[in-house]
C-alpha positions as a Python dict, from the first residue, in 0.01 Angstrom:
ca = {
    (1, 'M'): (0, 0, 0),
    (2, 'K'): (110, -357, 69),
    (3, 'K'): (463, -380, 203),
    (4, 'R'): (703, -581, -10),
    (5, 'N'): (1045, -708, 84),
    (6, 'L'): (1322, -881, -105),
    (7, 'L'): (1550, -1150, 31),
    (8, 'I'): (1851, -1247, -180),
    (9, 'I'): (2018, -1575, -89),
    (10, 'T'): (2352, -1621, -259),
    (11, 'Y'): (2694, -1769, -187),
    (12, 'D'): (2834, -1526, -444),
    (13, 'Y'): (2829, -1162, -340),
    (14, 'P'): (3096, -891, -311),
    (15, 'P'): (3367, -887, -199),
    (16, 'S'): (3365, -1221, -382),
    (17, 'T'): (3430, -1179, -754),
    (18, 'G'): (3269, -1345, -1054),
    (19, 'G'): (2961, -1308, -1271),
    (20, 'I'): (2701, -1428, -1019),
    (21, 'A'): (2843, -1203, -746),
    (22, 'R'): (2831, -902, -976),
    (23, 'L'): (2478, -986, -1093),
    (24, 'C'): (2343, -1018, -738),
    (25, 'H'): (2515, -695, -640),
    (26, 'E'): (2363, -505, -934),
    (27, 'I'): (2018, -645, -849),
    (28, 'T'): (2037, -516, -491),
    (29, 'S'): (2123, -172, -625),
    (30, 'G'): (1871, -170, -910),
    (31, 'L'): (1573, -299, -707),
    (32, 'A'): (1628, -74, -405),
    (33, 'S'): (1357, 169, -517),
    (34, 'F'): (1100, -107, -573),
    (35, 'Y'): (1114, -274, -230),
    (36, 'D'): (1066, -148, 124),
    (37, 'T'): (1360, -356, 246),
    (38, 'I'): (1629, -572, 89),
    (39, 'K'): (1825, -832, 283),
    (40, 'V'): (2117, -1036, 150),
    (41, 'L'): (2211, -1370, 305),
    (42, 'T'): (2563, -1458, 193),
    (43, 'V'): (2890, -1617, 299),
    (44, 'D'): (3146, -1434, 510),
    (45, 'T'): (3418, -1418, 244),
    (46, 'P'): (3766, -1270, 292),
    (47, 'T'): (3798, -946, 98),
    (48, 'V'): (3880, -1004, -268),
    (49, 'S'): (3788, -675, -431),
    (50, 'T'): (3570, -373, -364),
    (51, 'P'): (3269, -342, -599),
    (52, 'Y'): (3268, -32, -816),
    (53, 'N'): (2921, 73, -700),
    (54, 'A'): (2887, -36, -338),
    (55, 'T'): (2524, -40, -222),
    (56, 'D'): (2385, 12, 127),
    (57, 'V'): (2175, -297, 197),
    (58, 'E'): (2139, -525, 498),
    (59, 'I'): (2397, -798, 447),
    (60, 'I'): (2380, -1097, 682),
    (61, 'K'): (2695, -1305, 664),
    (62, 'M'): (2698, -1677, 725),
    (63, 'P'): (3002, -1881, 844),
    (64, 'P'): (3228, -1991, 556),
    (65, 'K'): (3228, -2366, 630),
    (66, 'R'): (2965, -2532, 413),
    (67, 'I'): (2752, -2728, 663),
    (68, 'Q'): (2767, -2453, 924),
    (69, 'C'): (2673, -2200, 656),
    (70, 'E'): (2370, -2397, 541),
    (71, 'I'): (2240, -2457, 894),
    (72, 'A'): (2289, -2090, 983),
    (73, 'T'): (2114, -1981, 663),
    (74, 'I'): (1806, -2195, 732),
    (75, 'R'): (1790, -2062, 1088),
    (76, 'A'): (1818, -1702, 966),
    (77, 'I'): (1538, -1754, 715),
    (78, 'R'): (1310, -1917, 972),
    (79, 'K'): (1353, -1615, 1201),
    (80, 'I'): (1216, -1382, 932),
    (81, 'K'): (867, -1261, 1020),
    (82, 'N'): (583, -1206, 772),
    (83, 'K'): (735, -1443, 514),
    (84, 'P'): (451, -1395, 259),
    (85, 'S'): (567, -1033, 214),
    (86, 'Y'): (905, -1152, 84),
    (87, 'D'): (1013, -1228, -269),
    (88, 'V'): (1311, -1462, -239),
    (89, 'L'): (1570, -1445, -515),
    (90, 'C'): (1827, -1725, -513),
    (91, 'G'): (2165, -1679, -679),
    (92, 'I'): (2160, -2040, -796),
    (93, 'W'): (1926, -2339, -758),
    (94, 'H'): (2155, -2542, -531),
    (95, 'P'): (2187, -2499, -243),
    (96, 'E'): (2032, -2154, -218),
    (97, 'A'): (1684, -2246, -344),
    (98, 'L'): (1679, -2557, -127),
    (99, 'L'): (1771, -2350, 179),
    (100, 'A'): (1492, -2104, 101),
    (101, 'F'): (1244, -2394, 74),
    (102, 'L'): (1363, -2554, 399),
    (103, 'G'): (1345, -2214, 567),
    (104, 'G'): (973, -2196, 491),
    (105, 'M'): (971, -1946, 204),
    (106, 'K'): (708, -1969, -71),
    (107, 'N'): (779, -1697, -328),
    (108, 'I'): (1106, -1852, -447),
    (109, 'Y'): (1269, -1726, -767),
    (110, 'V'): (1588, -1878, -904),
    (111, 'L'): (1854, -1719, -1123),
    (112, 'G'): (1978, -1955, -1395),
    (113, 'H'): (2326, -1921, -1542),
    (114, 'G'): (2398, -2228, -1756),
    (115, 'A'): (2670, -2463, -1632),
    (116, 'E'): (2479, -2566, -1318),
    (117, 'F'): (2218, -2734, -1541),
    (118, 'L'): (2464, -2945, -1742),
    (119, 'A'): (2575, -3299, -1661),
    (120, 'G'): (2905, -3302, -1849),
    (121, 'A'): (3077, -3638, -1809),
    (122, 'S'): (2931, -3707, -1464),
    (123, 'K'): (2690, -4002, -1453),
    (124, 'M'): (2568, -3894, -1111),
    (125, 'R'): (2470, -3551, -1248),
    (126, 'K'): (2318, -3709, -1559),
    (127, 'Y'): (2106, -3977, -1392),
    (128, 'I'): (2036, -3845, -1040),
    (129, 'W'): (2138, -3484, -970),
    (130, 'L'): (1966, -3319, -1266),
    (131, 'P'): (1670, -3544, -1364),
    (132, 'I'): (1562, -3610, -1002),
    (133, 'Y'): (1692, -3351, -755),
    (134, 'S'): (1715, -3050, -987),
    (135, 'K'): (1382, -3131, -1152),
    (136, 'W'): (1215, -3147, -809),
    (137, 'M'): (1376, -2825, -685),
    (138, 'L'): (1301, -2629, -1003),
    (139, 'G'): (941, -2744, -972),
    (140, 'K'): (922, -2581, -628),
    (141, 'A'): (1037, -2242, -762),
    (142, 'K'): (777, -1988, -866),
    (143, 'K'): (991, -1885, -1164),
    (144, 'I'): (1339, -1947, -1301),
    (145, 'I'): (1496, -1635, -1451),
    (146, 'T'): (1772, -1730, -1694),
    (147, 'N'): (2056, -1518, -1827),
    (148, 'S'): (1996, -1622, -2189),
    (149, 'H'): (1760, -1805, -2421),
    (150, 'Y'): (2016, -2086, -2432),
    (151, 'T'): (1991, -2140, -2056),
    (152, 'K'): (1611, -2120, -2073),
    (153, 'K'): (1610, -2408, -2320),
    (154, 'V'): (1837, -2615, -2097),
    (155, 'V'): (1615, -2556, -1790),
    (156, 'K'): (1301, -2648, -1984),
    (157, 'G'): (1471, -2972, -2083),
    (158, 'I'): (1510, -3061, -1714),
    (159, 'Q'): (1174, -2940, -1582),
    (160, 'P'): (923, -2885, -1866),
    (161, 'K'): (651, -2771, -1624),
    (162, 'S'): (858, -2489, -1474),
    (163, 'T'): (793, -2126, -1556),
    (164, 'V'): (1113, -2000, -1716),
    (165, 'V'): (1179, -1645, -1833),
    (166, 'A'): (1489, -1546, -2031),
    (167, 'L'): (1627, -1211, -1918),
    (168, 'P'): (1967, -1145, -2078),
    (169, 'L'): (2217, -976, -1850),
    (170, 'A'): (2313, -610, -1843),
    (171, 'V'): (2613, -389, -1775),
    (172, 'N'): (2680, -76, -1570),
    (173, 'H'): (2692, 172, -1860),
    (174, 'T'): (2787, 461, -1630),
    (175, 'F'): (3100, 277, -1517),
    (176, 'F'): (3200, 105, -1839),
    (177, 'I'): (3212, 412, -2060),
    (178, 'P'): (3407, 505, -2375),
    (179, 'E'): (3689, 748, -2315),
    (180, 'V'): (3663, 1075, -2507),
    (181, 'A'): (4024, 1041, -2611),
    (182, 'P'): (4139, 683, -2548),
    (183, 'K'): (4512, 645, -2490),
    (184, 'K'): (4586, 435, -2799),
    (185, 'A'): (4918, 460, -2977),
    (186, 'D'): (4897, 613, -3323),
    (187, 'D'): (5077, 326, -3493),
    (188, 'Q'): (4802, 165, -3705),
    (189, 'I'): (4814, -149, -3489),
    (190, 'I'): (4484, -327, -3419),
    (191, 'R'): (4478, -425, -3053),
    (192, 'F'): (4264, -727, -2974),
    (193, 'V'): (4175, -789, -2611),
    (194, 'T'): (4049, -1088, -2412),
    (195, 'V'): (3929, -1061, -2052),
    (196, 'S'): (3835, -1394, -1900),
    (197, 'R'): (3928, -1671, -1663),
    (198, 'I'): (4199, -1863, -1845),
    (199, 'L'): (4030, -2200, -1891),
    (200, 'Q'): (4077, -2427, -2191),
    (201, 'F'): (3713, -2412, -2297),
    (202, 'K'): (3745, -2034, -2333),
    (203, 'G'): (3933, -2090, -2659),
    (204, 'H'): (4254, -1892, -2610),
    (205, 'D'): (4445, -2165, -2794),
    (206, 'F'): (4205, -2146, -3091),
    (207, 'I'): (4242, -1768, -3116),
    (208, 'L'): (4621, -1802, -3106),
    (209, 'K'): (4629, -2061, -3384),
    (210, 'T'): (4397, -1850, -3600),
    (211, 'L'): (4608, -1537, -3553),
    (212, 'E'): (4920, -1734, -3639),
    (213, 'K'): (4768, -1849, -3968),
    (214, 'L'): (4695, -1497, -4092),
    (215, 'P'): (4911, -1374, -4381),
    (216, 'K'): (5225, -1206, -4250),
    (217, 'E'): (5120, -863, -4377),
    (218, 'L'): (4810, -890, -4157),
    (219, 'R'): (4984, -1051, -3858),
    (220, 'D'): (5228, -760, -3844),
    (221, 'K'): (4938, -521, -3782),
    (222, 'I'): (4802, -682, -3464),
    (223, 'E'): (4857, -717, -3092),
    (224, 'W'): (4670, -945, -2855),
    (225, 'H'): (4626, -842, -2492),
    (226, 'I'): (4508, -1110, -2249),
    (227, 'A'): (4377, -1036, -1899),
    (228, 'G'): (4294, -1302, -1645),
    (229, 'T'): (4431, -1595, -1450),
    (230, 'G'): (4328, -1958, -1432),
    (231, 'P'): (4435, -2322, -1448),
    (232, 'Y'): (4511, -2311, -1822),
    (233, 'L'): (4751, -2017, -1789),
    (234, 'Q'): (5067, -2231, -1792),
    (235, 'G'): (4945, -2425, -2094),
    (236, 'L'): (4871, -2100, -2276),
    (237, 'K'): (5214, -1960, -2186),
    (238, 'A'): (5376, -2271, -2336),
    (239, 'L'): (5190, -2218, -2664),
    (240, 'I'): (5281, -1849, -2672),
    (241, 'A'): (5650, -1928, -2605),
    (242, 'I'): (5678, -2113, -2939),
    (243, 'S'): (5443, -1888, -3133),
    (244, 'P'): (5570, -1681, -3430),
    (245, 'I'): (5372, -1385, -3290),
    (246, 'K'): (5485, -1420, -2928),
    (247, 'S'): (5632, -1068, -2927),
    (248, 'Q'): (5285, -932, -3011),
    (249, 'I'): (5106, -1103, -2721),
    (250, 'Y'): (5081, -943, -2377),
    (251, 'L'): (4966, -1122, -2060),
    (252, 'H'): (4832, -873, -1805),
    (253, 'G'): (4722, -1109, -1528),
    (254, 'F'): (4422, -1020, -1313),
    (255, 'V'): (4280, -674, -1385),
    (256, 'P'): (4065, -541, -1094),
    (257, 'D'): (3719, -400, -1159),
    (258, 'E'): (3821, -39, -1111),
    (259, 'A'): (4087, -68, -1383),
    (260, 'L'): (3874, -249, -1642),
    (261, 'P'): (3721, 52, -1826),
    (262, 'N'): (4062, 201, -1898),
    (263, 'F'): (4195, -142, -1992),
    (264, 'Y'): (3917, -190, -2248),
    (265, 'N'): (3950, 165, -2379),
    (266, 'T'): (4316, 126, -2471),
    (267, 'K'): (4223, -164, -2702),
    (268, 'D'): (4025, -189, -3026),
    (269, 'V'): (3836, -518, -3049),
    (270, 'F'): (3729, -772, -2785),
    (271, 'I'): (3759, -1142, -2873),
    (272, 'L'): (3668, -1466, -2696),
    (273, 'A'): (3616, -1804, -2865),
    (274, 'T'): (3435, -2010, -2602),
    (275, 'R'): (3370, -2375, -2683),
    (276, 'E'): (3068, -2587, -2599),
    (277, 'E'): (3108, -2964, -2568),
    (278, 'Q'): (2853, -3236, -2489),
    (279, 'T'): (3089, -3408, -2244),
    (280, 'S'): (3158, -3091, -2045),
    (281, 'N'): (2948, -2877, -1814),
    (282, 'Q'): (3162, -2574, -1890),
    (283, 'V'): (2968, -2326, -2099),
    (284, 'E'): (2933, -1951, -2151),
    (285, 'G'): (2580, -1909, -2019),
    (286, 'F'): (2589, -1545, -2130),
    (287, 'G'): (2928, -1373, -2120),
    (288, 'L'): (2918, -1045, -1928),
    (289, 'V'): (3263, -941, -2052),
    (290, 'F'): (3121, -906, -2403),
    (291, 'L'): (2880, -639, -2275),
    (292, 'E'): (3148, -464, -2068),
    (293, 'A'): (3362, -420, -2378),
    (294, 'Q'): (3070, -303, -2592),
    (295, 'S'): (2964, -56, -2324),
    (296, 'C'): (3312, 95, -2354),
    (297, 'G'): (3262, 122, -2729),
    (298, 'I'): (3479, -181, -2803),
    (299, 'P'): (3309, -414, -3055),
    (300, 'A'): (3315, -784, -2966),
    (301, 'I'): (3385, -1108, -3150),
    (302, 'G'): (3244, -1431, -3009),
    (303, 'T'): (3129, -1781, -3093),
    (304, 'R'): (2771, -1893, -3145),
    (305, 'T'): (2784, -2108, -2832),
    (306, 'G'): (2589, -2100, -2508),
    (307, 'G'): (2425, -1765, -2449),
    (308, 'I'): (2678, -1552, -2638),
    (309, 'S'): (2421, -1479, -2910),
    (310, 'D'): (2230, -1283, -2645),
    (311, 'A'): (2545, -1088, -2554),
    (312, 'I'): (2648, -1005, -2913),
    (313, 'E'): (2414, -897, -3191),
    (314, 'E'): (2564, -973, -3532),
    (315, 'G'): (2651, -652, -3715),
    (316, 'N'): (2528, -433, -3431),
    (317, 'G'): (2835, -392, -3216),
    (318, 'G'): (3007, -719, -3296),
    (319, 'W'): (3049, -1035, -3495),
    (320, 'L'): (2960, -1402, -3433),
    (321, 'F'): (3115, -1714, -3582),
    (322, 'E'): (3066, -2088, -3551),
    (323, 'Q'): (3269, -2273, -3287),
    (324, 'D'): (3616, -2382, -3401),
    (325, 'S'): (3565, -2237, -3749),
    (326, 'T'): (3907, -2105, -3844),
    (327, 'I'): (3771, -1997, -4182),
    (328, 'A'): (3491, -1788, -4029),
    (329, 'L'): (3712, -1618, -3770),
    (330, 'T'): (3984, -1552, -4028),
    (331, 'K'): (3729, -1382, -4251),
    (332, 'I'): (3622, -1150, -3967),
    (333, 'L'): (3979, -1071, -3863),
    (334, 'T'): (4088, -1005, -4221),
    (335, 'R'): (3802, -765, -4280),
    (336, 'I'): (3878, -575, -3962),
    (337, 'I'): (4253, -550, -4017),
    (338, 'E'): (4227, -454, -4384),
    (339, 'A'): (3951, -197, -4326),
    (340, 'P'): (3971, -57, -3970),
    (341, 'D'): (3675, 175, -4041),
    (342, 'H'): (3456, -128, -3964),
    (343, 'I'): (3577, -103, -3605),
    (344, 'L'): (3464, 258, -3571),
    (345, 'K'): (3118, 180, -3709),
    (346, 'Q'): (3070, -119, -3481),
    (347, 'S'): (3211, 75, -3187),
    (348, 'I'): (2931, 330, -3221),
    (349, 'N'): (2674, 53, -3267),
    (350, 'A'): (2803, -133, -2961),
    (351, 'R'): (2760, 157, -2721),
    (352, 'A'): (2420, 251, -2866),
    (353, 'R'): (2291, -107, -2833),
    (354, 'V'): (2399, -124, -2468),
    (355, 'I'): (2224, 205, -2386),
    (356, 'E'): (1903, 90, -2555),
    (357, 'K'): (1880, -271, -2438),
    (358, 'S'): (2140, -370, -2182),
    (359, 'T'): (2169, -128, -1891),
    (360, 'W'): (2104, -245, -1535),
    (361, 'D'): (1817, 1, -1516),
    (362, 'V'): (1647, -174, -1808),
    (363, 'Y'): (1731, -516, -1660),
    (364, 'C'): (1602, -439, -1310),
    (365, 'K'): (1275, -289, -1436),
    (366, 'Q'): (1216, -606, -1638),
    (367, 'L'): (1320, -821, -1342),
    (368, 'Y'): (1079, -644, -1107),
    (369, 'K'): (798, -695, -1358),
    (370, 'I'): (881, -1069, -1366),
    (371, 'L'): (880, -1085, -987),
    (372, 'S'): (551, -896, -967),
    (373, 'E'): (349, -1091, -1222),
}
C-alpha cells in the first residue's frame, strides 16, 4: 500500500487560540488514522491555553519573528524527502500556501475562512493583493477547502478556475456536551449568552438596543451573559453603563476552553448578531461558537450574514434573522420569552443536528475524501 503523509503548515496552532488554531488541531487528531505520518509546521508561540484534546503529532516550531519564520519554514519543507507522498494542508493561503510552493510541494490544499479573501476599504487589497497575488496563489493550489458556502462563493469570485469545495466546520461533540442536570436557577429567567471576541462588527450593540426595546414585562424575564475580550469592550461597557437593563447584563471576560461547556450549559439561548459590510473585511466566515452552543444543547440565534447559515439551520436548533433587523430579532426573542417550551424543542434539535452532521469525525472523513480525490 502506497505510503501517504500529511504536512500541515499553519501560523495558528495550539497553544495559540482562535478558530483556525482549533480547526488545524482537530484535523491533526481526526486524520491521524488516515495517514502514516502527520507533521505540523507552526510558530513557536508562548503558551496561551492548553487544548482540550491534545494530540500526539510531530510539531516543528519555527522562530516567532516573521521573516525568520518564513525562511526557516521554507528550509524545513525543502529538507522533506519523498515530497510526492505528502498532502500539504495550509491553514491559510498567505503566507502558508506560498511557503509550501516555494518549498517545492505540489499537492497543496488551502483552508479558506472568509475575511482573508475580502478587500474591505483597502485599495491595495482590492486592486493588487486579491486580483493578482491571491488569484495566482489560489491557482497553484490543488483545491481550496472553505468553511462555508459563503466563503466558497467569495473564492470563486477571485479565482474562477480554482477547484473549491465547501466543507462546513464541525465541533467536538464529546467535549461540548449537554449536562444531565444543568445548574440553572429555577427563577423563570431566560439567560441569553454570547461568546465571541468583542469587536464592533459582532453586533453586541445591536443586541443590546433590541433587548432594551422589548416591553418591560419581557425585559424583566431576561439576563444577558457576555464572554470575551476585545477592542470594542470599553465601548460596550459605556453602552451598558447607561442601559435600562444594565443590572441584567453580566460581563465574564475570557472563558478558557476547559470551562466553556459548563458556561454554555448554565445558559438557555446563544445569540450573536454579526454584521457584514462592503467596506470591511471583517466577516463571520462560519462561526464555530454557534456549533459549540448547539452541541451543548443550547439553541442559537444568528444573522444571515457570512457563513452563519451553514452554522445554524432555521428551525432545527436555532433561528436566523436579517442583519440589523430589529423587527425580526424582536419577533424571535418575544416568541422565546413568552413560550419557553420553544427553547426545549430547539435544544433537542440542536444536539441531534450536531451529532448527525457536524462532528469532527464526520468532518475529517469528508476532508480525507476531498484530499484523496
